[in-house]
C-alpha positions in Angstrom: 18.3 -10.9 -12.2 15.3 -11.1 -14.5 13.6 -7.9 -15.6 9.8 -7.3 -16.1 8.6 -4.3 -18.1 5.3 -2.8 -16.7 3.6 -0.4 -19.1 1.3 2.0 -17.4 3.1 1.4 -14.2 2.5 4.8 -12.8 -1.2 4.4 -13.0 -3.7 3.0 -10.5 -3.4 -0.7 -11.1 0.2 -0.5 -12.5 1.7 1.2 -9.4 0.1 -1.4 -7.1 1.5 -4.2 -9.2 5.0 -2.7 -9.4 5.0 -2.4 -5.6 3.8 -6.0 -5.2 6.5 -7.4 -7.6 9.3 -5.5 -5.8 8.0 -6.8 -2.4 7.4 -10.4 -3.4 10.3 -11.1 -5.8 13.7 -10.0 -4.5 15.4 -11.4 -7.6 13.2 -9.3 -10.1 14.0 -5.9 -11.5 11.0 -3.8 -12.6 11.2 -1.2 -15.4 8.1 1.0 -15.4 7.2 2.6 -18.8 4.5 5.3 -18.6 3.6 8.5 -20.5 2.3 10.2 -17.4 -0.9 11.3 -18.9 -3.7 12.7 -16.7 -4.2 9.3 -14.9 -0.5 8.5 -14.5 1.3 10.0 -11.5 4.8 9.5 -10.3 3.6 10.1 -6.8 1.9 6.7 -7.0 5.4 5.2 -7.1 7.1 7.5 -4.6 8.1 4.5 -2.4 9.6 2.7 -5.4 11.6 5.4 -7.1 14.7 5.0 -4.8 14.6 1.2 -5.0 17.7 0.0 -6.9 15.7 -2.7 -8.5 13.2 -0.2 -10.1 13.7 2.1 -13.0 11.3 4.5 -14.6 11.1 5.6 -18.2 8.6 8.2 -19.5 7.4 7.2 -22.9 4.5 6.5 -25.2 3.6 3.0 -26.2 2.7 4.3 -29.7 6.3 5.5 -30.2 7.9 2.6 -32.0 11.4 4.0 -31.7 11.1 4.7 -28.0 9.5 1.3 -27.2 12.2 -0.6 -29.2 14.9 1.3 -27.3 13.4 0.4 -24.0 12.8 -3.2 -24.7 16.4 -3.5 -26.0 18.0 -1.8 -23.1 17.8 -4.1 -20.1 17.5 -7.8 -20.9 13.7 -7.7 -20.4 12.2 -11.2 -20.4 8.6 -10.4 -19.5 6.1 -7.6 -20.3 2.9 -6.9 -18.3 0.9 -4.5 -20.5 -1.4 -2.2 -18.5 -1.0 1.1 -20.4 -4.3 2.1 -21.9 -7.0 4.7 -22.2 -9.6 3.2 -19.9 -12.5 5.5 -19.2 -15.8 4.7 -21.1 -17.1 8.3 -20.9 -14.0 9.6 -22.6 -14.2 6.9 -25.3 -17.7 8.1 -26.2 -16.5 11.6 -26.6 -13.3 10.7 -28.5 -13.1 7.1 -29.9 -10.0 7.8 -32.1 -7.7 8.3 -29.2 -8.7 5.0 -27.7 -8.1 3.2 -31.0 -4.7 4.8 -31.3 -3.5 4.0 -27.7 -5.2 0.7 -27.0 -4.9 -0.9 -30.4 -2.0 0.7 -32.2 0.0 1.0 -29.0 -0.5 -2.7 -28.2 0.6 -3.7 -31.8 3.7 -1.5 -31.5 4.6 -3.1 -28.1 4.0 -6.6 -29.5 6.2 -6.1 -32.5 9.0 -4.6 -30.4 8.7 -7.4 -27.8 8.9 -10.1 -30.5 12.0 -8.5 -32.0 13.6 -8.2 -28.6 13.0 -11.8 -27.7 10.7 -11.2 -24.8 9.7 -14.6 -23.3 6.3 -13.8 -21.9 3.7 -11.1 -22.7 0.7 -10.5 -20.4 -2.2 -8.4 -21.9 -4.3 -6.8 -19.1 -7.8 -6.5 -20.5 -11.3 -6.0 -19.0 -14.6 -7.8 -18.4 -16.2 -5.1 -20.6 -15.1 -6.9 -23.8 -17.8 -9.5 -23.1 -20.6 -7.0 -23.3 -23.6 -7.1 -21.0 -25.3 -9.9 -19.1 -28.9 -10.5 -18.1 -30.0 -11.0 -14.5 -28.3 -14.4 -14.2 -25.1 -16.2 -15.3 -21.5 -15.0 -15.5 -18.8 -14.6 -18.2 -16.4 -17.4 -18.7 -13.2 -17.3 -20.8 -15.2 -19.0 -23.5 -17.9 -16.2 -23.6 -18.0 -14.4 -27.0 -16.7 -10.9 -27.2 -19.5 -8.3 -27.7 -18.1 -4.9 -26.7 -20.6 -2.1 -26.3 -18.4 1.0 -26.0 -15.5 2.4 -28.0 -13.3 1.7 -25.0 -14.3 -2.0 -24.8 -14.1 -2.4 -28.6 -10.5 -1.1 -28.5 -9.6 -3.5 -25.8 -11.2 -6.4 -27.6 -9.3 -5.5 -30.7 -6.1 -5.4 -28.8 -6.9 -8.8 -27.3 -7.3 -10.3 -30.8 -3.9 -8.9 -31.8 -2.3 -10.4 -28.8 -3.8 -13.8 -29.6 -2.8 -13.4 -33.3 0.8 -12.7 -32.4 0.8 -15.9 -30.3 -0.5 -18.0 -33.1 1.4 -16.4 -36.0 4.8 -15.8 -34.4 4.8 -18.3 -31.5 5.0 -15.7 -28.8 4.2 -16.7 -25.3 1.2 -14.5 -24.7 -1.6 -14.5 -22.0 -4.6 -12.4 -21.5 -6.3 -11.4 -18.2 -9.8 -9.9 -18.0 -10.7 -8.4 -14.7 -13.8 -6.9 -13.1 -14.1 -3.4 -11.7 -11.2 -2.4 -9.5 -11.2 -0.1 -6.5 -8.6 1.0 -3.9 -6.0 3.7 -3.2 -4.6 6.0 -5.9 -7.5 5.5 -8.4 -8.1 8.6 -10.5 -11.4 10.3 -9.6 -13.1 9.7 -12.9 -14.1 6.2 -11.8 -17.2 5.5 -9.8 -15.9 4.9 -6.3 -13.2 7.6 -6.0 -15.5 10.1 -7.8 -18.3 9.4 -5.3 -15.9 9.6 -2.3 -14.5 12.9 -3.5 -17.9 14.5 -4.1 -19.3 13.2 -0.9 -16.3 14.5 1.1 -17.0 17.9 -0.5 -20.8 17.8 -0.1 -21.2 17.9 -3.9 -23.8 16.1 -5.9 -23.1 12.4 -6.7 -24.0 11.9 -10.3 -25.7 8.5 -11.0 -26.4 7.2 -14.5 -30.0 6.3 -15.1 -31.6 4.3 -12.3 -28.3 3.3 -10.8 -29.2 -0.4 -10.9 -26.3 -1.4 -13.2 -24.5 -4.3 -11.6 -20.7 -4.6 -11.3 -18.4 -7.2 -9.7 -15.9 -5.3 -7.5 -12.3 -6.4 -6.7 -9.7 -4.6 -4.6 -6.7 -3.6 -6.6 -4.4 -5.6 -4.3 -6.3 -8.8 -5.3 -6.0 -7.9 -8.9 -2.3 -7.3 -8.6 -1.8 -10.7 -6.9 -3.8 -12.4 -9.7 -1.6 -10.8 -12.3 1.6 -12.0 -10.6 0.1 -15.5 -10.4 -0.7 -15.5 -14.1 2.8 -14.1 -14.9 4.5 -16.9 -13.0 2.1 -19.9 -13.6 -0.3 -19.1 -16.4 -0.4 -21.4 -19.5 0.8 -19.7 -22.7 -2.1 -18.8 -25.0 -4.7 -18.8 -22.3 -7.2 -16.2 -21.1 -7.8 -15.9 -17.3 -10.9 -14.2 -15.9 -10.3 -12.3 -12.6 -13.2 -11.4 -10.3 -13.8 -10.5 -6.7 -17.2 -12.1 -6.4 -18.7 -8.9 -5.0 -21.7 -8.0 -7.2 -23.3 -4.7 -6.3 -25.6 -2.2 -8.0 -24.1 1.2 -8.5 -26.6 2.6 -6.1 -25.7 0.0 -3.4 -22.0 1.1 -3.7 -22.9 4.8 -3.6 -25.1 4.4 -0.6 -22.3 2.5 1.2 -19.9 5.4 0.5 -22.4 7.9 1.9 -23.1 5.7 5.0 -19.4 5.3 5.7 -18.8 9.0 5.3 -21.9 10.0 7.3 -23.4 11.9 4.4 -27.1 12.1 3.3 -28.5 10.2 0.4 -30.0 13.5 -0.8 -26.6 14.1 -2.4 -27.5 11.5 -5.0 -28.3 13.1 -8.4 -29.7 10.9 -11.2 -28.5 11.9 -14.7 -29.3 10.7 -18.2 -27.9 7.2 -18.7 -24.7 6.7 -20.6 -25.1 5.6 -24.3 -24.7 1.8 -24.7 -24.4 1.3 -20.9 -24.0 -2.4 -20.1 -26.5 -3.5 -17.5 -24.6 -6.2 -15.7 -21.1 -7.8 -15.5 -20.2 -10.9 -13.5 -17.1 -13.0 -13.8 -16.6 -16.8 -13.5 -13.1 -16.9 -12.1 -13.1 -20.7 -11.5 -10.3 -21.2 -14.0 -7.7 -19.1 -12.2 -8.9 -20.6 -8.9 -8.4 -24.2 -10.1 -5.2 -23.7 -12.2 -3.2 -21.2 -10.2 -4.8 -21.4 -6.7 -5.6 -17.7 -6.7 -8.4 -16.3 -4.6 -9.5 -12.8 -3.8 -8.8 -12.0 -0.2 -10.3 -8.5 0.5 -14.0 -8.4 1.4 -15.8 -5.5 -0.3 -17.1 -3.8 2.9 -13.7 -3.8 4.6 -12.0 -2.9 1.3 -14.3 0.0 0.7 -13.9 1.3 4.3 -10.1 1.2 3.9 -10.3 2.9 0.5 -12.4 5.7 1.9 -10.0 6.1 4.8 -7.1 6.3 2.3 -8.8 9.1 0.4 -9.5 11.0 3.6 -5.9 10.7 4.7 -4.7 11.8 1.3 -7.1 14.6 0.5 -4.2 16.7 -0.8 -3.5 14.0 -3.5 -7.1 13.8 -4.4 -7.5 17.6 -4.8 -4.2 17.9 -6.8 -5.4 15.4 -9.4 -9.1 16.5 -9.4 -8.4 19.9 -11.0 -7.8 21.4 -14.4 -8.4 19.0 -17.2 -10.5 16.7 -14.9 -12.9 19.5 -13.9 -13.1 20.7 -17.5 -14.1 17.2 -18.7 -16.8 16.7 -16.2 -18.2 20.2 -16.5 -18.7 19.4 -20.2 -20.0 15.9 -19.6 -22.6 16.7 -17.0 -23.8 20.0 -18.5 -26.4 20.6 -21.2 -29.5 19.2 -19.5 -28.1 15.8 -18.7 -29.5 15.9 -15.2 -32.8 14.0 -14.8 -33.5 14.5 -11.1 
C-alpha cells in the first residue's frame, strides 16, 4: 500500500483533499502532517481520524528533525505540500513569518523528501504569484511571476526552490497554481466565509476599495480533484494552472451572499483598499484540461448556495474558530480610520 504525505492536511483545502484520496483510492494510505495553527483544525478531519488508512502527526514543516522523522517513518512515496501561511492581510502585517513558513519550510521539506527517496513531490501554489491582470486575458503556465504581496512573493520563492530541486537533484516535482477557493470548513478570514459569517450576524461586511477587484472562483472539491489528477497523471517538472472559470468582482460575490441570506446591501461597508491589491486574476486552465482531462464540475451559484447552507448548519464550528486571535487580528486591521464609507 502506497503512502502519500499531505502537509497542511487539517486545513481547508488539505482536509478536503485527504477525504477525497481516502474515498477514491482504497489502496492508498494518507499521513497528514499539520501544526494546527489558527487555520488548522482536527475537527475538519473528524470523519477520517478513525480510518485505518489515515494517520495524523502534529508538526512544523520548519522543524527539520521532525520532518525527517516523519518522512522516514512510513515508506512515503508521494508528498502533496499544502502547508503554508496564506492570508495576504497577515503577510502585510508580518512578512517574516511568511518567509519562514512558506520558503524555509518548503526547503526543509524538499531536503527531507530527497533524502527519504520520495518519488513525487507536488507543490500547491497560487495564482497570486503571477501578479495582476488588466481587463482582458488570463494567466498561462508561461506567464512571468510578478508577485505583489509578501504572501505571493513567499509562494513564488518556494515555487522556484521546488523547480530548482527538480533540476539540480533530479527530483520528480510538479507545481499547481489555483484560483480562489471556497467551500466548507474555510477559515473566516477569507472573503466568502467572512462575508457569510458577518451577514449571518448582521455585522458590517468590509469591502476593500471599490470592491471591483476580479477573482476566478473554484469550489474546493474541484481543486481537490485537480490535485489528485496531477498527482496521478501530471508530467514531472511541469506547472499546471487550475481554475474554475467563474470570474466575479468582489462586490458581485458579496451581493450574492446577501441575497441568498436575505440580508440588506446596507451591511456593505467600504474600507481603505489593501496595499498592493491586485486588480484581477484569471486562469487559463487549458493545459490540465487537455493533458489530464480534468474539468471543474461545480457551478458557482450552486456552490455558493451549498457553502452558505453548510455554514448555517455548522454555526457552532464557525463561532468556535471566529474568536480570540481571529477577532484580535481583525479588530486591529479594521481600526484606526480605515473605514471609507
